[in-house]
C-alpha positions as CSV (number, residue, x, y, z in Angstrom):
1,M,87.1,65.3,78.9
2,G,90.9,66.1,79.1
3,I,92.8,67.8,81.8
4,D,92.9,71.5,81.3
5,L,96.7,71.9,81.8
6,P,96.7,75.6,81.4
7,L,94.3,75.9,84.0
8,M,96.1,73.7,86.5
9,W,99.5,75.5,86.1
10,A,97.7,79.1,86.6
11,V,96.6,77.7,89.9
12,I,99.8,76.2,90.7
13,I,101.5,79.6,89.8
14,L,99.1,81.7,91.7
15,F,99.3,79.5,94.7
16,G,103.3,79.9,94.7
17,V,103.0,83.7,94.3
18,M,100.6,84.0,97.2
19,M,102.6,81.5,99.3
20,Y,105.5,83.8,98.6
21,V,103.7,87.1,99.3
22,V,102.6,85.7,102.7
23,M,105.8,84.1,103.8
24,D,108.4,86.4,102.6
25,G,106.3,89.4,103.3
26,F,106.4,89.3,106.9
27,D,110.3,89.2,107.1
28,L,110.6,91.8,104.4
29,G,108.4,93.8,106.7
30,I,110.8,93.4,109.6
31,G,113.4,94.9,107.3
32,L,110.8,97.9,106.9
33,L,110.1,98.2,110.6
34,F,113.8,98.3,111.6
35,P,114.3,102.0,111.6
36,L,111.4,102.2,114.2
37,F,113.6,99.9,116.7
38,P,117.1,101.3,116.9
39,D,118.2,99.3,120.0
40,K,120.7,96.6,118.6
41,E,118.9,93.9,121.2
42,D,115.6,94.4,119.8
43,R,117.0,94.2,116.2
44,D,118.6,90.9,117.0
45,V,115.3,89.5,118.5
46,M,113.6,90.6,115.2
47,M,116.1,89.2,113.1
48,N,116.1,86.1,115.2
49,T,112.4,85.6,114.6
50,V,112.7,84.8,111.0
51,A,116.4,83.5,110.7
52,P,115.5,80.0,110.6
53,V,112.8,80.3,107.9
54,W,113.4,83.3,105.8
55,D,115.5,81.8,103.0
56,G,113.0,78.9,102.8
57,N,110.1,81.4,102.1
58,E,111.8,82.4,98.9
59,T,111.4,78.8,97.5
60,W,107.9,80.2,96.6
61,L,109.3,82.7,94.4
62,V,111.5,80.3,92.4
63,L,108.5,78.0,92.1
64,G,106.2,80.9,90.6
65,G,108.9,82.1,88.3
66,A,110.2,78.6,87.0
67,G,106.1,77.6,86.7
68,L,105.7,80.8,84.4
69,M,108.6,79.8,82.3
70,A,107.7,76.1,81.9
71,A,103.9,76.8,81.4
72,F,103.6,79.9,79.9
73,P,106.9,80.8,78.0
74,L,105.1,83.6,75.9
75,A,104.1,85.3,79.0
76,Y,107.3,84.8,80.7
77,A,109.0,86.5,77.6
78,V,106.9,89.4,77.6
79,I,106.8,90.2,81.3
80,L,110.7,89.8,81.6
81,E,111.0,92.3,78.7
82,A,108.5,94.8,79.8
83,L,109.5,94.8,83.4
84,T,113.4,94.3,83.2
85,L,114.6,97.0,85.4
86,P,112.0,96.5,88.3
87,L,112.8,92.9,88.4
88,V,116.4,93.2,88.3
89,L,116.1,96.0,91.3
90,M,113.9,93.6,93.2
91,L,116.4,90.9,92.9
92,V,119.2,93.3,94.0
93,G,117.1,94.2,97.0
94,L,116.8,90.4,97.9
95,I,120.4,90.0,97.7
96,F,121.1,92.9,100.0
97,R,118.7,91.4,102.2
98,G,120.1,88.1,102.3
99,V,123.5,89.1,102.6
100,A,122.7,91.3,105.5
101,F,121.0,88.5,107.2
102,E,124.0,86.4,107.4
103,F,126.7,89.0,107.7
104,R,125.0,91.2,110.5
105,F,125.6,88.6,113.3
106,K,129.3,88.0,112.3
107,A,130.2,91.8,111.9
108,L,132.1,93.8,114.6
109,D,130.1,96.2,116.8
110,H,131.3,99.1,115.2
111,R,130.3,97.8,111.6
112,R,126.9,96.3,112.3
113,H,125.3,99.5,111.6
114,L,126.3,99.0,107.8
115,W,124.7,95.6,107.4
116,D,121.5,97.0,109.4
117,K,121.4,99.6,106.8
118,A,121.7,97.2,103.9
119,F,118.9,95.2,105.6
120,I,116.5,98.2,105.6
121,V,117.4,99.4,102.1
122,G,117.4,95.9,100.6
123,S,113.9,95.2,102.1
124,A,112.4,98.4,101.1
125,I,113.9,97.8,97.5
126,A,112.6,94.4,96.9
127,T,109.1,95.4,98.5
128,F,108.6,98.6,96.5
129,F,109.7,96.9,93.2
130,Q,107.5,93.8,93.9
131,G,104.5,96.3,94.1
132,V,105.7,98.2,91.2
133,T,105.7,94.8,89.1
134,L,102.1,93.9,90.3
135,G,100.8,97.4,89.4
136,A,102.6,97.4,86.1
137,F,101.0,93.7,85.4
138,L,97.5,95.0,86.1
139,N,97.9,97.9,84.0
140,G,98.6,95.6,81.2
141,F,101.2,95.5,78.4
142,R,101.2,96.4,74.7
143,V,101.5,93.1,73.0
144,V,101.2,92.6,69.1
145,D,101.5,89.1,67.6
146,G,102.9,87.9,70.8
147,R,105.7,90.3,71.2
148,F,106.0,93.1,73.5
149,V,106.1,96.5,71.6
150,G,105.9,98.8,74.5
151,G,108.9,100.9,76.2
152,A,111.2,99.9,78.7
153,L,109.9,102.5,81.2
154,D,106.0,101.9,80.7
155,W,106.0,100.7,84.3
156,L,107.1,104.3,85.4
157,A,103.5,105.3,86.0
158,P,101.4,106.5,88.8
159,F,99.5,103.4,89.2
160,P,102.4,100.8,89.6
161,L,104.3,103.4,91.8
162,F,101.3,103.8,94.3
163,V,101.1,99.9,94.3
164,G,104.5,99.7,95.1
165,V,104.0,102.1,98.3
166,G,101.0,100.1,99.1
167,L,103.0,96.9,99.3
168,L,105.2,98.8,101.7
169,V,102.3,99.4,104.0
170,A,101.0,95.7,103.6
171,Y,104.4,94.0,104.5
172,G,104.9,96.4,107.2
173,L,101.7,95.4,108.9
174,L,102.6,91.5,108.1
175,G,106.1,92.4,110.0
176,A,104.5,94.1,112.8
177,T,101.8,91.3,113.6
178,W,104.4,88.8,113.2
179,L,106.6,90.4,115.9
180,V,103.4,90.4,118.3
181,M,102.9,87.0,117.8
182,K,106.8,86.1,118.2
183,T,108.0,88.6,120.8
184,D,107.2,89.7,124.1
185,G,107.7,92.7,126.6
186,D,108.4,96.2,125.1
187,L,109.1,95.1,121.8
188,E,105.6,93.1,121.5
189,R,103.9,96.3,122.9
190,R,105.7,98.7,120.4
191,S,104.8,96.4,117.5
192,R,101.1,96.2,118.6
193,R,101.2,100.0,118.6
194,F,102.7,100.3,115.0
195,A,100.4,97.5,113.8
196,R,97.1,99.6,114.7
197,Y,98.5,102.5,112.7
198,L,99.2,100.4,109.7
199,I,95.8,98.7,109.8
200,W,94.4,102.0,108.7
201,A,97.1,102.9,106.2
202,L,96.3,99.4,104.7
203,V,92.7,99.8,104.4
204,L,93.2,103.3,102.8
205,V,95.4,101.7,100.3
206,I,93.0,98.8,99.6
207,V,90.0,101.5,99.0
208,I,92.0,103.7,96.7
209,I,93.4,100.7,94.6
210,S,89.7,99.4,94.4
211,V,88.6,102.8,93.1
212,W,91.6,103.5,91.0
213,T,91.6,99.9,89.3
214,P,88.0,100.1,87.7
215,L,88.1,103.7,86.8
216,A,91.6,103.3,84.8
217,H,90.5,100.1,83.1
218,A,87.0,99.6,81.3
219,Q,87.3,96.0,81.2
220,I,88.0,95.6,84.9
221,R,85.0,97.8,85.6
222,A,82.7,96.0,83.3
223,R,83.8,92.8,85.0
224,W,83.2,94.2,88.7
225,L,80.0,96.0,88.0
226,A,78.3,93.6,85.5
227,W,75.3,91.7,86.6
228,P,75.5,88.9,88.0
229,R,79.1,89.2,88.5
230,V,78.7,92.0,90.9
231,L,77.3,89.3,93.2
232,W,80.7,87.4,93.0
233,F,82.7,90.5,94.2
234,L,80.2,92.0,96.8
235,P,81.6,89.5,99.6
236,V,85.1,91.0,99.2
237,P,84.6,94.5,100.6
238,I,82.4,93.0,103.4
239,L,85.2,90.4,104.3
240,V,87.8,93.1,104.2
241,A,85.9,95.6,106.5
242,A,85.2,92.5,109.1
243,S,88.8,91.4,109.1
244,A,89.9,94.9,109.6
245,F,87.6,95.4,112.5
246,G,88.6,91.9,114.0
247,L,92.2,92.9,113.5
248,V,91.9,96.1,115.5
249,R,89.8,94.5,118.2
250,S,92.4,91.4,118.6
251,L,95.1,94.0,119.0
252,R,93.3,96.0,121.7
253,A,92.5,92.6,123.4
254,G,96.0,91.6,123.6
255,R,95.7,88.6,121.2
256,Q,99.0,86.9,120.2
257,V,98.2,84.7,117.0
258,A,95.1,86.1,115.8
259,P,96.3,89.7,114.3
260,F,98.9,87.8,112.3
261,L,96.3,85.4,111.0
262,L,93.6,88.3,110.3
263,T,96.6,90.4,108.4
264,L,97.0,87.2,106.4
265,V,93.3,87.3,105.4
266,L,93.4,90.9,104.7
267,V,96.5,90.1,102.2
268,F,94.6,87.2,100.7
269,L,91.3,89.1,100.0
270,A,93.2,91.9,98.4
271,Y,95.4,89.4,96.2
272,S,92.3,87.3,95.3
273,G,90.4,90.6,94.3
274,L,93.1,91.4,92.0
275,G,93.4,88.1,90.6
276,I,89.8,87.8,89.9
277,S,90.0,91.2,88.2
278,I,92.3,90.0,85.6
279,W,91.3,86.3,85.2
280,P,91.6,84.5,82.8
281,H,94.5,86.8,81.2
282,V,98.1,86.0,81.9
283,I,99.2,89.0,79.9
284,P,96.3,91.6,80.4
285,P,94.5,92.6,78.5
286,A,96.0,90.6,75.5
287,L,96.6,87.1,76.0
288,T,94.6,84.4,78.2
289,I,96.2,81.4,79.8
290,W,95.3,79.3,76.8
291,D,96.6,81.8,74.4
292,A,100.0,81.7,76.1
293,A,100.3,78.2,77.1
294,A,103.3,75.9,76.3
295,P,102.6,72.8,74.2
296,A,100.5,70.3,76.0
297,Q,103.3,67.7,76.2
298,S,105.7,70.2,77.8
299,M,103.1,71.3,80.5
300,G,102.4,67.8,81.3
301,F,106.0,66.7,81.6
302,A,106.7,69.7,84.0
303,L,103.4,69.0,85.9
304,V,104.6,65.7,87.1
305,G,107.6,67.3,88.6
306,A,105.5,70.1,90.2
307,L,103.1,67.6,91.9
308,F,106.0,65.9,93.1
309,I,108.0,68.7,94.6
310,I,105.2,71.0,96.0
311,P,104.0,68.3,98.7
312,I,107.7,68.2,99.8
313,I,108.2,71.9,99.9
314,L,104.8,72.2,102.0
315,M,106.2,69.3,104.5
316,Y,109.5,70.9,105.1
317,T,108.2,74.4,105.2
318,A,105.5,73.1,107.9
319,M,108.2,71.2,110.0
320,S,110.4,74.3,110.1
321,Y,107.7,76.5,111.3
322,W,106.7,73.9,113.9
323,V,110.3,73.3,115.1
324,F,110.8,77.1,115.5
325,R,107.3,77.9,116.8
326,G,106.8,80.1,120.1
327,K,108.3,83.4,121.4
328,V,112.0,84.5,120.8
329,R,113.4,86.2,123.6
330,R,116.7,88.3,124.2
331,G,119.5,86.2,124.1
332,E,118.0,83.3,122.3
333,G,118.0,82.5,118.6
334,Y,120.2,82.5,115.5
335,H,123.9,82.8,116.0
């Protein structure tokens, strides 16, 4: 029995995208929370909590995109053509956010507010259009003979736009719980308060998407409700409710690390539920991972490189988080 290369590459890409959502989500969330913390020193501390690691977090986005191009070039071509505008806007937002990170600390006091605004707007644009891209992907693409035959604005629909708003909430909660873990004093207390509000907003978003998705897509509805498949999905809402309840309790109890970890669990459950809904389609509802796979020789060659580089990425990521562990206080951090 040979190695199922498309399956291996699908797992690698899903892992890379999940790592990006988790690791870049909280620093984008900090940008979304910036308007709620107008004090300059608070903003300095907020940026210092992620300044040593934010650019490394985006490695996973590069891995996911490069892996898709190498392993599933047909899917890469369709997605790029169908979602050109939201993907370009997402990258523009990431550029604004990245430039603001570096220039804010070097700007004169009377001009720093411009880079603060660039950081806020860039974070919001990048997050929103990541959500729009995900929502459009779940909606599916019109593909005939391996070619995208839809319109350039097919993504401009209620469901993708709502998913974009939902991702703003999810990243905001990640950012708030990250600040609970990494800051102290009044900044931590306010972050904890904002996190309590965002929990219920995120739970509402998850409920709406969980109802909307099967109602809008007959294939997903059949997959969710068909026996015995329903047994595979049953633990997901139970775990979501348990995680949300644990998150509320941990915030009220003054826990430092548990709120962030439980938020990661919530995000992972939502991500895995959506992934299970469309599996094994890489272009729903037309193409599976096996339909869109590159030649076996190409996938095997690229797999050797991926299996070499992924452990290195994991090691330096773990090392950077270990080196910069602990609380960040006023007057400390990145300059």
